[in-house]
C-alpha beads as a LAMMPS data file, in Angstrom:
LAMMPS data file: protein, C-alpha beads

229 atoms
228 bonds

1 atom types
1 bond types

-500.0 500.0 xlo xhi
-500.0 500.0 ylo yhi
-500.0 500.0 zlo zhi

Masses

1 110.0

Atoms # bond

1 1 1 -139.781 27.322 -469.910
2 1 1 -139.617 27.861 -466.140
3 1 1 -138.655 24.209 -465.643
4 1 1 -135.891 24.429 -468.246
5 1 1 -134.606 27.653 -466.708
6 1 1 -134.649 26.166 -463.206
7 1 1 -132.734 23.124 -464.423
8 1 1 -130.015 25.149 -466.154
9 1 1 -129.796 27.801 -463.468
10 1 1 -129.503 25.108 -460.791
11 1 1 -126.724 23.376 -462.706
12 1 1 -124.815 26.659 -462.979
13 1 1 -125.304 27.554 -459.314
14 1 1 -124.147 24.080 -458.264
15 1 1 -121.040 24.618 -460.435
16 1 1 -121.912 21.714 -462.726
17 1 1 -121.150 24.315 -465.370
18 1 1 -118.273 26.416 -464.069
19 1 1 -117.493 29.992 -465.042
20 1 1 -115.971 29.909 -468.496
21 1 1 -117.658 26.635 -469.450
22 1 1 -119.678 26.396 -472.630
23 1 1 -123.193 25.038 -472.303
24 1 1 -124.146 22.087 -474.508
25 1 1 -125.459 23.022 -477.949
26 1 1 -129.118 23.908 -478.397
27 1 1 -129.691 20.672 -480.276
28 1 1 -128.140 18.630 -477.476
29 1 1 -130.075 20.436 -474.751
30 1 1 -133.341 20.017 -476.669
31 1 1 -132.715 16.285 -476.946
32 1 1 -131.664 15.902 -473.316
33 1 1 -134.481 17.976 -471.840
34 1 1 -137.055 16.964 -474.454
35 1 1 -138.282 20.477 -475.149
36 1 1 -138.670 22.470 -478.324
37 1 1 -136.039 24.926 -479.470
38 1 1 -138.263 28.020 -478.877
39 1 1 -138.790 26.957 -475.247
40 1 1 -135.074 26.382 -474.773
41 1 1 -134.189 29.724 -476.325
42 1 1 -136.543 31.554 -473.967
43 1 1 -134.774 29.910 -471.035
44 1 1 -131.348 30.781 -472.455
45 1 1 -132.415 34.400 -472.895
46 1 1 -133.550 34.469 -469.253
47 1 1 -130.171 33.101 -468.127
48 1 1 -128.446 35.863 -470.050
49 1 1 -130.763 38.518 -468.600
50 1 1 -129.905 37.244 -465.127
51 1 1 -126.231 37.725 -465.948
52 1 1 -125.341 34.047 -465.635
53 1 1 -124.394 33.482 -469.277
54 1 1 -123.372 35.292 -472.416
55 1 1 -124.126 34.238 -475.972
56 1 1 -121.308 34.538 -478.495
57 1 1 -122.363 34.416 -482.118
58 1 1 -121.120 31.305 -483.827
59 1 1 -119.515 29.973 -480.647
60 1 1 -122.357 29.203 -478.255
61 1 1 -123.450 30.125 -474.736
62 1 1 -120.850 30.510 -471.994
63 1 1 -121.195 30.744 -468.214
64 1 1 -119.926 34.065 -466.851
65 1 1 -121.278 33.998 -463.273
66 1 1 -122.459 31.393 -460.776
67 1 1 -124.954 33.572 -458.878
68 1 1 -127.520 36.147 -459.941
69 1 1 -126.658 39.690 -458.919
70 1 1 -128.511 42.322 -460.954
71 1 1 -130.436 41.350 -464.114
72 1 1 -129.881 43.485 -467.192
73 1 1 -132.674 44.646 -469.471
74 1 1 -131.271 45.945 -472.725
75 1 1 -128.763 48.647 -471.877
76 1 1 -129.763 49.032 -468.243
77 1 1 -129.346 47.085 -465.010
78 1 1 -132.582 46.343 -463.171
79 1 1 -131.531 48.330 -460.105
80 1 1 -130.700 51.411 -462.182
81 1 1 -133.932 51.116 -464.131
82 1 1 -136.075 50.867 -461.013
83 1 1 -134.301 53.777 -459.325
84 1 1 -135.019 56.040 -462.294
85 1 1 -138.601 54.815 -462.608
86 1 1 -139.278 55.717 -458.971
87 1 1 -137.889 59.230 -459.425
88 1 1 -139.754 59.803 -462.693
89 1 1 -142.949 57.772 -462.889
90 1 1 -144.242 58.395 -459.361
91 1 1 -144.272 62.200 -459.639
92 1 1 -145.412 61.892 -463.260
93 1 1 -148.526 60.075 -462.062
94 1 1 -149.239 62.989 -459.737
95 1 1 -148.862 65.540 -462.514
96 1 1 -151.037 63.402 -464.769
97 1 1 -153.839 63.389 -462.183
98 1 1 -153.823 67.203 -462.178
99 1 1 -153.331 67.817 -465.909
100 1 1 -154.930 64.896 -467.775
101 1 1 -157.395 65.697 -470.533
102 1 1 -160.553 63.764 -471.473
103 1 1 -158.617 62.461 -474.478
104 1 1 -155.842 61.166 -472.204
105 1 1 -158.386 59.363 -470.035
106 1 1 -160.173 57.843 -473.027
107 1 1 -156.870 56.572 -474.418
108 1 1 -155.788 55.066 -471.081
109 1 1 -159.180 53.447 -470.471
110 1 1 -159.226 51.918 -473.950
111 1 1 -155.664 50.664 -473.574
112 1 1 -156.393 49.172 -470.160
113 1 1 -159.497 47.394 -471.470
114 1 1 -157.419 45.827 -474.230
115 1 1 -154.730 44.749 -471.768
116 1 1 -157.272 43.090 -469.480
117 1 1 -158.625 41.060 -472.404
118 1 1 -155.244 40.178 -473.901
119 1 1 -153.914 36.660 -473.378
120 1 1 -150.788 36.815 -475.545
121 1 1 -147.747 37.838 -473.495
122 1 1 -145.929 39.546 -476.365
123 1 1 -148.948 41.687 -477.244
124 1 1 -149.572 42.492 -473.589
125 1 1 -145.969 43.566 -473.029
126 1 1 -146.188 45.967 -475.985
127 1 1 -149.302 47.537 -474.495
128 1 1 -147.669 47.701 -471.070
129 1 1 -145.017 50.071 -472.378
130 1 1 -147.694 52.070 -474.225
131 1 1 -149.581 52.400 -470.939
132 1 1 -146.621 53.989 -469.172
133 1 1 -146.038 56.275 -472.138
134 1 1 -149.692 57.312 -472.012
135 1 1 -149.428 58.215 -468.327
136 1 1 -146.371 60.341 -469.145
137 1 1 -148.301 62.022 -471.962
138 1 1 -151.118 62.837 -469.548
139 1 1 -148.631 64.821 -467.443
140 1 1 -148.471 67.314 -470.351
141 1 1 -144.679 67.608 -470.245
142 1 1 -142.873 66.317 -473.346
143 1 1 -139.667 65.750 -471.382
144 1 1 -141.361 63.065 -469.296
145 1 1 -142.464 61.235 -472.417
146 1 1 -138.920 61.487 -473.820
147 1 1 -137.502 59.894 -470.670
148 1 1 -139.941 56.985 -470.879
149 1 1 -139.181 56.623 -474.580
150 1 1 -135.481 56.335 -473.739
151 1 1 -136.079 53.380 -471.424
152 1 1 -138.933 51.874 -473.446
153 1 1 -136.973 48.883 -474.714
154 1 1 -135.716 48.111 -471.212
155 1 1 -139.253 48.402 -469.830
156 1 1 -140.508 45.920 -472.427
157 1 1 -137.713 43.453 -471.650
158 1 1 -138.336 43.749 -467.928
159 1 1 -142.084 43.342 -468.405
160 1 1 -141.629 40.189 -470.491
161 1 1 -139.176 38.781 -467.915
162 1 1 -141.529 39.415 -464.993
163 1 1 -144.527 37.990 -466.818
164 1 1 -142.746 34.843 -467.961
165 1 1 -141.143 34.101 -464.594
166 1 1 -143.323 35.948 -462.106
167 1 1 -146.835 35.657 -463.517
168 1 1 -147.300 39.390 -463.174
169 1 1 -149.934 40.068 -465.843
170 1 1 -153.181 39.911 -463.859
171 1 1 -151.676 41.639 -460.851
172 1 1 -150.218 44.328 -463.071
173 1 1 -153.601 44.868 -464.719
174 1 1 -155.132 45.513 -461.306
175 1 1 -152.346 47.948 -460.431
176 1 1 -152.789 49.753 -463.752
177 1 1 -156.544 49.947 -463.103
178 1 1 -155.870 51.652 -459.760
179 1 1 -153.623 54.194 -461.487
180 1 1 -156.260 54.988 -464.119
181 1 1 -159.009 55.305 -461.501
182 1 1 -156.868 57.805 -459.588
183 1 1 -156.310 59.808 -462.772
184 1 1 -160.053 59.776 -463.527
185 1 1 -160.730 61.061 -459.995
186 1 1 -158.057 63.719 -460.442
187 1 1 -156.480 62.636 -457.152
188 1 1 -152.784 63.436 -457.109
189 1 1 -152.197 61.577 -453.843
190 1 1 -154.002 58.441 -455.012
191 1 1 -152.156 58.470 -458.339
192 1 1 -148.783 58.793 -456.633
193 1 1 -149.640 55.998 -454.205
194 1 1 -150.945 53.730 -456.975
195 1 1 -147.812 54.152 -459.076
196 1 1 -145.563 53.683 -456.042
197 1 1 -147.413 50.467 -455.189
198 1 1 -147.047 49.268 -458.787
199 1 1 -143.285 49.807 -458.731
200 1 1 -143.041 48.197 -455.283
201 1 1 -144.664 45.064 -456.690
202 1 1 -142.337 45.099 -459.695
203 1 1 -139.351 45.224 -457.348
204 1 1 -140.738 42.480 -455.094
205 1 1 -141.386 40.111 -457.996
206 1 1 -137.976 40.784 -459.476
207 1 1 -136.293 40.167 -456.123
208 1 1 -138.202 36.910 -455.670
209 1 1 -137.072 35.682 -459.087
210 1 1 -133.445 36.635 -458.489
211 1 1 -133.152 35.290 -454.937
212 1 1 -135.348 32.217 -455.141
213 1 1 -134.505 29.706 -457.877
214 1 1 -137.435 27.553 -458.932
215 1 1 -137.690 23.968 -457.772
216 1 1 -134.576 22.034 -458.769
217 1 1 -135.348 19.770 -461.724
218 1 1 -131.890 18.269 -462.073
219 1 1 -133.241 14.806 -461.334
220 1 1 -136.068 15.134 -463.841
221 1 1 -134.189 14.779 -467.118
222 1 1 -135.742 14.437 -469.637
223 1 1 -138.154 17.225 -468.698
224 1 1 -141.472 15.963 -467.394
225 1 1 -144.219 16.230 -469.965
226 1 1 -142.120 15.671 -473.080
227 1 1 -141.671 18.062 -475.997
228 1 1 -143.588 21.315 -476.123
229 1 1 -144.874 22.971 -479.250

Bonds

1 1 1 2
2 1 2 3
3 1 3 4
4 1 4 5
5 1 5 6
6 1 6 7
7 1 7 8
8 1 8 9
9 1 9 10
10 1 10 11
11 1 11 12
12 1 12 13
13 1 13 14
14 1 14 15
15 1 15 16
16 1 16 17
17 1 17 18
18 1 18 19
19 1 19 20
20 1 20 21
21 1 21 22
22 1 22 23
23 1 23 24
24 1 24 25
25 1 25 26
26 1 26 27
27 1 27 28
28 1 28 29
29 1 29 30
30 1 30 31
31 1 31 32
32 1 32 33
33 1 33 34
34 1 34 35
35 1 35 36
36 1 36 37
37 1 37 38
38 1 38 39
39 1 39 40
40 1 40 41
41 1 41 42
42 1 42 43
43 1 43 44
44 1 44 45
45 1 45 46
46 1 46 47
47 1 47 48
48 1 48 49
49 1 49 50
50 1 50 51
51 1 51 52
52 1 52 53
53 1 53 54
54 1 54 55
55 1 55 56
56 1 56 57
57 1 57 58
58 1 58 59
59 1 59 60
60 1 60 61
61 1 61 62
62 1 62 63
63 1 63 64
64 1 64 65
65 1 65 66
66 1 66 67
67 1 67 68
68 1 68 69
69 1 69 70
70 1 70 71
71 1 71 72
72 1 72 73
73 1 73 74
74 1 74 75
75 1 75 76
76 1 76 77
77 1 77 78
78 1 78 79
79 1 79 80
80 1 80 81
81 1 81 82
82 1 82 83
83 1 83 84
84 1 84 85
85 1 85 86
86 1 86 87
87 1 87 88
88 1 88 89
89 1 89 90
90 1 90 91
91 1 91 92
92 1 92 93
93 1 93 94
94 1 94 95
95 1 95 96
96 1 96 97
97 1 97 98
98 1 98 99
99 1 99 100
100 1 100 101
101 1 101 102
102 1 102 103
103 1 103 104
104 1 104 105
105 1 105 106
106 1 106 107
107 1 107 108
108 1 108 109
109 1 109 110
110 1 110 111
111 1 111 112
112 1 112 113
113 1 113 114
114 1 114 115
115 1 115 116
116 1 116 117
117 1 117 118
118 1 118 119
119 1 119 120
120 1 120 121
121 1 121 122
122 1 122 123
123 1 123 124
124 1 124 125
125 1 125 126
126 1 126 127
127 1 127 128
128 1 128 129
129 1 129 130
130 1 130 131
131 1 131 132
132 1 132 133
133 1 133 134
134 1 134 135
135 1 135 136
136 1 136 137
137 1 137 138
138 1 138 139
139 1 139 140
140 1 140 141
141 1 141 142
142 1 142 143
143 1 143 144
144 1 144 145
145 1 145 146
146 1 146 147
147 1 147 148
148 1 148 149
149 1 149 150
150 1 150 151
151 1 151 152
152 1 152 153
153 1 153 154
154 1 154 155
155 1 155 156
156 1 156 157
157 1 157 158
158 1 158 159
159 1 159 160
160 1 160 161
161 1 161 162
162 1 162 163
163 1 163 164
164 1 164 165
165 1 165 166
166 1 166 167
167 1 167 168
168 1 168 169
169 1 169 170
170 1 170 171
171 1 171 172
172 1 172 173
173 1 173 174
174 1 174 175
175 1 175 176
176 1 176 177
177 1 177 178
178 1 178 179
179 1 179 180
180 1 180 181
181 1 181 182
182 1 182 183
183 1 183 184
184 1 184 185
185 1 185 186
186 1 186 187
187 1 187 188
188 1 188 189
189 1 189 190
190 1 190 191
191 1 191 192
192 1 192 193
193 1 193 194
194 1 194 195
195 1 195 196
196 1 196 197
197 1 197 198
198 1 198 199
199 1 199 200
200 1 200 201
201 1 201 202
202 1 202 203
203 1 203 204
204 1 204 205
205 1 205 206
206 1 206 207
207 1 207 208
208 1 208 209
209 1 209 210
210 1 210 211
211 1 211 212
212 1 212 213
213 1 213 214
214 1 214 215
215 1 215 216
216 1 216 217
217 1 217 218
218 1 218 219
219 1 219 220
220 1 220 221
221 1 221 222
222 1 222 223
223 1 223 224
224 1 224 225
225 1 225 226
226 1 226 227
227 1 227 228
228 1 228 229
């Protein structure tokens, strides 16, 4: 999927597909790039998240920008989402370290164990959002949980994006482990620092994806390796 995305993104950034142009049909792209339709659709979704294209039902996919500015996850731009997360989740982690119950800790530890064993990205992403909800619950303030619930869909979309394109899963597991250990210790400072570090890494990975297109594959059509299942 990364190779397909790099190929299409590179073509758009080089203006081979200008703003307003319609991309070739899915069937044509699958034939040209020799990839399966699910792989192609993942790449097309990533292009849309980056703000380079828009999909119009029954009409196809159209180019709307030639450079990536601010990816959108659901209803929220990445920059807006991260700004709110910093103002909410960092202090929430501190409150959770002071107020967490044994039940909160058991739930977080069990969830983290499952995440560290999980190999399926979709399942892991679902648990990722549950993890952040569980930290909010541990703060013992229902308003915090409501805020996280409001952005839950955007968090899931961002998590999937970062894992597919940034290989964030193992690193994120380690960051989550540090957060849980701080909560177990009841250390407000450590919990705040662990959550801040986690969000710093999210921002860094996102910035790397946005600013640094993958290796250009425009000369490798059809895609190396042939069709994927």
